[in-house]
PAVO-860413 format. One line per field, with one value per residue (C-alpha): residue number from 1; residue in one letter; y, z negated, x negated. Coordinates in pm, 1 decimal. Example, Ala and Ser with C-alpha at 12.3 -4.5 7.8 and 13.67 -1.06 7.14 Angstrom:
<rs>
i: [1	2]
aa: [A	S]
north: [-450.0	-106.0]
up: [-780.0	-714.0]
east: [-1230.0	-1367.0]
</rs>
This chain:
<rs>
i: [1	2	3	4	5	6	7	8	9	10	11	12	13	14	15	16	17	18	19	20	21	22	23	24	25	26	27	28	29	30	31	32	33	34	35	36	37	38	39	40	41	42	43	44	45	46	47	48	49	50	51	52	53	54	55	56	57	58	59	60	61	62	63	64	65	66	67	68	69	70	71	72	73	74	75	76	77	78	79	80	81	82	83	84	85	86	87	88	89	90	91	92	93	94	95	96	97	98	99	100	101	102	103	104	105	106	107	108	109	110	111	112	113	114	115	116	117	118	119	120	121	122	123	124	125	126	127	128	129	130	131	132	133	134	135	136	137	138	139	140	141	142	143	144	145	146	147	148	149	150	151	152	153	154	155	156	157	158	159	160	161	162	163	164	165	166	167	168	169	170	171	172	173	174	175	176	177	178	179	180	181	182	183	184	185	186	187	188	189	190	191	192	193	194	195	196	197	198	199	200	201	202	203	204	205	206	207	208	209	210	211	212	213	214	215	216	217	218	219	220	221	222	223	224	225	226	227	228	229	230	231	232	233	234	235	236	237	238	239	240	241	242	243	244	245	246	247	248	249	250	251	252	253	254	255	256	257	258	259	260	261	262	263	264	265	266	267	268	269	270	271	272	273	274	275	276	277	278	279	280	281	282	283	284	285	286	287	288	289	290	291	292	293	294	295	296	297	298	299	300	301	302	303	304	305	306	307	308	309	310	311	312	313	314	315	316	317	318	319	320	321	322	323	324	325	326	327	328	329	330	331	332	333	334	335	336	337	338	339]
aa: [M	N	F	D	E	Y	P	R	L	K	I	G	L	F	P	T	P	L	Q	P	L	E	N	L	S	N	Y	L	G	G	P	K	I	W	I	K	R	D	D	L	C	G	I	A	F	G	G	N	K	I	R	K	L	E	Y	I	L	Y	D	V	I	K	A	G	Y	N	T	I	V	T	A	G	G	P	Q	S	N	H	T	L	L	T	A	G	S	A	R	K	V	G	L	D	Y	R	I	I	A	L	S	Q	K	P	E	L	I	T	G	N	L	V	T	H	Q	I	Y	R	S	K	I	V	F	R	E	I	E	P	S	K	S	W	G	E	T	A	L	S	V	Y	K	E	I	K	K	E	L	E	K	E	N	K	K	P	V	Y	I	P	V	G	G	S	I	P	V	G	A	L	G	Y	C	R	C	V	Y	E	I	K	E	Q	S	Q	N	Y	G	F	V	P	S	F	F	V	L	T	S	G	S	M	G	T	I	T	G	I	I	L	G	K	K	L	F	K	M	N	F	N	I	T	G	I	S	V	F	G	K	D	E	Y	L	T	L	G	V	N	R	I	E	E	N	V	V	K	A	G	K	L	L	D	F	D	I	E	C	S	E	K	D	Y	T	I	F	Y	D	Y	T	G	P	G	Y	G	S	V	T	P	E	C	V	E	A	I	K	I	T	A	R	T	E	G	I	I	L	G	P	V	Y	S	G	K	A	M	A	G	L	I	D	L	I	K	K	G	Y	F	N	K	K	D	N	V	V	F	L	H	S	G	G	S	S	E	I	F	A	K	Y	G	E	M	V	P	Y	L	D]
north: [-592.2	-543.6	-454.2	-710.9	-977.7	-969.8	-1284.6	-1299.1	-1498.1	-1383.8	-1373.8	-1040.6	-877.1	-629.5	-344.2	-248.4	-3.8	421.8	627.0	959.6	1095.3	1357.1	1414.1	1429.7	1619.3	1898.6	1863.2	1990.6	2306.1	2130.2	1906.7	1692.2	1362.8	1014.1	675.4	379.2	116.2	-158.8	-293.2	-436.0	-719.4	-1035.4	-1178.3	-1173.6	-792.0	-675.0	-439.7	-340.2	-638.4	-870.1	-705.4	-690.2	-1130.1	-1156.9	-1078.6	-1225.9	-1537.4	-1620.4	-1622.3	-1826.7	-2120.8	-2072.5	-2088.8	-2364.4	-2322.4	-2436.2	-2290.2	-1858.2	-1748.2	-1320.1	-1130.2	-812.6	-671.8	-885.4	-731.3	-693.6	-733.5	-781.5	-1156.6	-1183.4	-1131.7	-1349.1	-1583.0	-1576.9	-1582.9	-1900.3	-2050.1	-1981.9	-2091.7	-2452.4	-2268.4	-2322.7	-2078.7	-1938.8	-1594.1	-1430.6	-1191.8	-934.4	-913.4	-1073.6	-1324.6	-1091.8	-1200.4	-1177.8	-1289.1	-1000.1	-853.6	-985.9	-1225.2	-1400.7	-1399.7	-1607.0	-1843.3	-1908.5	-1995.5	-2260.4	-1985.4	-2064.3	-1816.8	-1711.0	-1424.2	-1274.1	-911.0	-692.9	-745.1	-390.6	-354.0	-473.5	-343.6	-500.3	-675.7	-823.6	-968.3	-1103.6	-1264.6	-1374.8	-1598.1	-1688.6	-1879.7	-2062.9	-2172.0	-2256.2	-2516.5	-2640.5	-2647.7	-2817.5	-3081.0	-3184.5	-3168.1	-2780.3	-2556.9	-2230.5	-1915.5	-1583.3	-1256.5	-952.3	-693.0	-539.0	-744.2	-461.5	-601.6	-474.0	-749.1	-612.0	-269.9	-365.6	-436.0	-82.0	30.6	-182.7	4.4	317.0	218.0	134.4	505.6	580.7	411.6	518.8	839.5	889.3	712.7	1000.2	1310.8	1411.7	1450.4	1321.6	1630.9	1380.6	1057.3	997.5	713.6	582.9	498.6	268.0	-5.1	187.0	-27.9	76.2	430.0	270.0	66.7	443.1	654.0	354.9	305.7	760.3	730.5	404.7	552.8	930.3	1033.7	1405.7	1358.7	1469.8	1155.1	1245.0	985.1	990.9	810.8	538.2	513.4	812.9	937.3	732.7	431.2	431.2	377.3	74.6	-105.0	-249.1	-194.5	-30.1	305.5	411.1	583.5	181.5	2.7	207.8	116.1	-173.8	-280.9	-108.3	-302.3	-549.6	-461.2	-340.2	36.7	235.9	469.4	756.6	821.6	1121.2	1224.4	1564.2	1286.4	1217.6	1394.4	1237.8	1318.6	1187.7	1415.2	1232.2	882.5	1004.2	838.5	570.3	329.3	143.9	439.0	558.9	917.6	1110.6	1326.8	950.3	849.7	1186.9	1036.7	750.9	878.2	1201.3	922.3	733.8	920.2	1101.4	812.3	473.2	367.3	238.6	316.2	159.0	329.8	240.5	290.6	435.2	621.2	776.9	888.5	1006.4	1195.8	1371.2	1423.8	1664.9	1823.3	1911.9	2011.9	2320.5	2416.3	2492.0	2227.2	2145.9	2382.6	2370.2	2305.8	1963.5	1638.0	1418.5	1026.5	919.5	468.2	282.7	29.7	-158.3	-211.2	-154.3	-450.4	-342.9	-111.3	-421.4	-446.9	-79.9	-92.8	-19.0	271.7	429.4	469.3	822.4	914.6	818.2	961.0]
up: [4207.9	4423.5	4101.1	4321.9	4258.9	3941.2	3832.1	3610.5	3530.0	3721.3	3367.5	3317.8	3652.9	3813.6	3947.1	3700.7	3775.7	3732.5	3735.4	3695.6	3335.6	3511.4	3225.5	2984.1	3126.5	3165.3	2861.2	2700.6	2969.3	3005.7	3272.0	3490.4	3267.3	3473.0	3282.6	3312.3	3199.5	3020.5	2829.5	3202.1	3209.9	3178.7	2860.1	2563.9	2482.7	2679.9	2628.9	2684.3	2555.5	2938.3	3069.8	2882.4	2836.4	3207.3	3221.7	2893.0	2895.0	3183.5	3046.8	2785.6	2978.8	3136.4	2916.2	2829.3	2522.4	2376.4	2120.1	2065.8	1731.0	1696.1	1437.6	1383.5	1180.9	1047.4	1399.6	1612.8	1916.1	2064.3	1840.7	1993.8	2325.4	2256.6	2172.7	2492.8	2692.0	2535.1	2593.2	2964.4	3048.8	2790.7	2545.0	2178.8	1938.3	1619.0	1482.5	1152.2	1047.6	784.3	531.2	258.5	357.4	393.4	252.7	531.8	870.2	1121.5	1418.8	1626.7	1354.4	1488.8	1846.7	1664.1	1520.6	1842.8	1978.6	1735.8	1631.3	1346.3	1124.2	880.0	638.0	484.0	299.4	427.4	162.4	21.5	91.0	413.1	734.4	925.5	1200.2	885.5	689.2	1019.1	1071.1	778.5	789.2	1165.2	989.1	743.6	1066.6	1299.6	1071.4	1089.1	1434.2	1507.6	1284.3	1519.0	1790.5	1928.9	2052.2	1941.5	2026.8	1818.4	2024.6	1850.8	1718.2	2012.0	2247.9	2299.8	2428.5	2718.1	2970.8	2864.9	2894.8	3300.1	3224.0	3177.4	3461.4	3713.2	3541.7	3674.9	4049.1	3996.8	3921.6	4185.5	4446.6	4280.2	4221.4	4626.8	4741.7	4553.0	4639.4	4332.1	4162.8	3722.5	3596.8	3266.1	3148.0	2750.2	2584.5	2222.0	2077.9	1793.7	1890.6	2161.9	2436.4	2663.5	2608.0	2699.7	3032.9	3120.3	3135.4	3330.3	3592.1	3558.7	3765.3	3908.3	4105.8	4105.6	3919.5	3789.1	3533.6	3169.0	2884.7	2539.7	2307.3	2006.0	1752.5	1536.6	1324.9	1064.2	1138.9	833.9	901.6	1252.1	1057.1	895.5	1217.1	1227.6	1598.1	1901.4	2002.2	2343.6	2513.7	2433.0	2523.6	2812.7	2939.6	2850.5	3108.2	3377.2	3379.5	3469.0	3772.2	3829.8	3800.1	3586.8	3402.8	3110.2	2967.5	2580.8	2345.5	2667.0	2903.9	2610.2	2347.6	2067.6	1819.8	1492.8	1348.3	1421.7	1226.2	963.6	570.0	758.1	1025.3	1064.2	850.7	1069.9	1051.1	1098.8	1423.0	1573.2	1525.7	1650.9	1981.6	1995.5	2019.6	2281.2	2531.0	2463.2	2484.0	2736.4	3039.6	2799.5	2717.4	2425.3	2210.5	1941.3	1584.8	1537.4	1869.6	2154.8	1939.2	1823.5	2114.0	2268.5	1914.6	2021.0	2357.3	2267.7	1981.4	2269.1	2494.4	2274.5	2177.1	2523.6	2559.6	2929.7	3225.5	3313.6	3685.9	3533.6	3624.7	3255.8	3331.9	2952.3	2931.1	2727.0	2571.8	2448.9	2079.7	2101.5	1925.7	1655.1	1552.3	1482.5	1171.1	1161.0	1131.9	669.5	756.7	1041.1	903.5	707.6	973.2	1236.6	1327.6]
east: [5135.4	5467.1	5716.8	5939.5	5695.5	5668.4	5867.3	6182.4	6473.6	6810.4	6989.7	7259.2	7469.9	7297.9	7253.8	7476.2	7740.0	7607.6	7953.7	8007.5	8211.4	8399.3	8679.7	8409.2	8174.9	8529.2	8607.4	8259.5	8222.9	7809.4	7634.0	7738.1	7720.4	7658.7	7663.9	7470.0	7669.8	7434.7	7713.7	7834.1	7577.5	7811.8	7673.3	7835.0	8002.4	7654.0	7370.6	7018.3	6820.2	6969.8	6711.3	6424.5	6481.1	6502.9	6096.9	6046.3	6213.5	6065.6	5700.4	5847.7	5948.2	5634.3	5410.5	5592.5	5846.2	6118.8	6201.9	6286.9	6301.6	6375.7	6454.4	6676.0	7011.2	7251.6	7501.8	7189.8	7314.7	6899.9	6974.4	7325.4	7202.8	6914.3	7139.5	7344.9	7074.2	6896.3	7175.3	7280.4	6901.2	6886.3	6671.1	6659.2	6645.4	6679.7	6724.6	6617.3	6939.0	6694.1	6963.6	7083.9	7392.4	7720.0	7946.0	8243.3	8165.5	8218.5	8152.3	7837.2	7775.8	8149.4	7966.1	7683.5	7885.8	8017.9	7735.6	7632.9	7328.5	7107.3	7021.9	6822.4	6906.7	6679.6	6590.1	6341.0	6033.2	5975.0	5626.9	5634.1	5768.2	6020.8	5851.3	5531.8	5893.9	6018.9	5693.8	5670.6	5987.7	5873.5	5543.5	5779.8	6079.6	5737.1	5630.4	5961.9	5991.6	5671.2	5810.4	6056.3	5838.5	5976.4	5721.3	5820.1	5717.2	5821.8	5948.7	5963.5	6216.8	6432.9	6195.2	5988.0	5675.9	5499.5	5672.5	6052.5	6030.9	5962.9	6346.9	6368.9	6159.4	6397.2	6691.2	6517.9	6493.5	6859.2	6941.1	6704.8	6874.6	7240.9	7178.8	7101.1	7387.8	7568.1	7351.1	7238.3	6849.0	6892.2	6759.1	6760.3	6805.9	6953.1	6933.1	6947.4	6518.8	6578.0	6232.7	6094.3	6136.1	6394.7	6212.7	5858.8	6014.0	6240.9	5906.6	5712.8	6031.5	6007.2	5571.7	5608.7	5937.5	5774.1	6134.4	6129.1	6400.1	6335.7	6334.2	6566.0	6568.2	6820.6	6689.4	6830.3	6642.9	6479.2	6060.3	6001.2	6222.5	6052.4	5725.7	5835.6	5940.5	5611.2	5623.8	5334.4	5307.9	5520.3	5227.1	5029.8	5295.5	5340.2	4987.4	5049.0	5280.9	5189.7	4868.7	5131.0	5132.9	4806.1	4953.9	4700.4	4832.9	4840.2	5096.1	5116.8	5378.5	5446.9	5639.8	5935.4	6146.6	6271.1	6512.8	6533.1	6807.4	7134.3	7087.2	7281.2	7200.5	6926.0	7021.6	7332.8	7551.7	7810.4	7780.4	8142.7	7973.4	7919.7	8314.8	8384.6	8153.1	8313.9	8650.8	8580.4	8401.1	8744.7	8963.0	8838.7	8741.3	8853.2	8517.9	8403.2	8073.0	7932.8	7857.2	7511.6	7324.3	7549.3	7827.9	7512.6	7328.1	7626.5	7667.7	7318.8	7397.7	7747.1	7583.7	7222.3	7496.4	7663.6	7311.7	7272.7	6971.0	7111.0	7135.2	7506.5	7359.0	7230.0	7290.9	7219.3	7250.6	7334.7	7228.9	7519.0	7292.0	7591.6	7690.9	8042.6	8132.4	7983.6	8317.3	8471.7	8184.9	8159.1	8566.7	8615.3	8347.6	8460.8	8822.5	8792.0	8662.1	8911.9	9348.5]
</rs>
């Protein structure tokens, strides 16, 4: 199947801008850095999940479901953007927040309140992964919804399923066109790596559109934490996503690099290096990154530049995957590192 023929809902504002970060590049004295602004995609405060949801929700509606259920942390951008997208296309939805209910509603939970999201808070069970806990709660919710004559369907954590990966395949296509217009060839693509759906799409897009950049992921989970997510291996999802396009593809660990060195104590923890990266980006370019995802990816990028990971002549595309609104929920943790 031709990539452009694969059906999707047009929910977001695409293509998103690709911008040179000249001030930041000069400040760091390293490679030329470009930023792909997927924080500017048109729903809520933006973020990478919209690209995935365009494909996922098309399939949901086509299959006759009218209610979606998905899960994430209490400040999850995925659940927030799922809520906003559901509102836009007229689907009912429920949110599973994998935590205790907080005493104070802040950050993305405020926006959920504006959307009037129905949220079930549930702590992750010690013997289960994120995905297993979420599925267990979904089974409870499903019974209740079916009593209301709803037709529910579950979207896994992060929307990290093969059809969702097509969204970031499309992102690579945009970058190919935009970089040609700017007159440069990307040598690296640096992004946050969480539930691995975005990097899956980038790998597929690189192969499909014959790009030659190196793919570098900065994980927001420690390696042991990542294993508790209960998601499929990247290689498996790349192959499955390729088959949706009738594209036979091979994928191995040689196709990407993931660094697990910038997570801090664990997922969602604020690190001084992350806050420093947020400050540097804001004070050189006026762009705000988030403390859970994009800020940690920038912290990793800055450290890798200092360690000589890149050549000074490289053109590095950095993905702003959204999450800036989390600074309002994480402010208390960020205070010690602000000046």
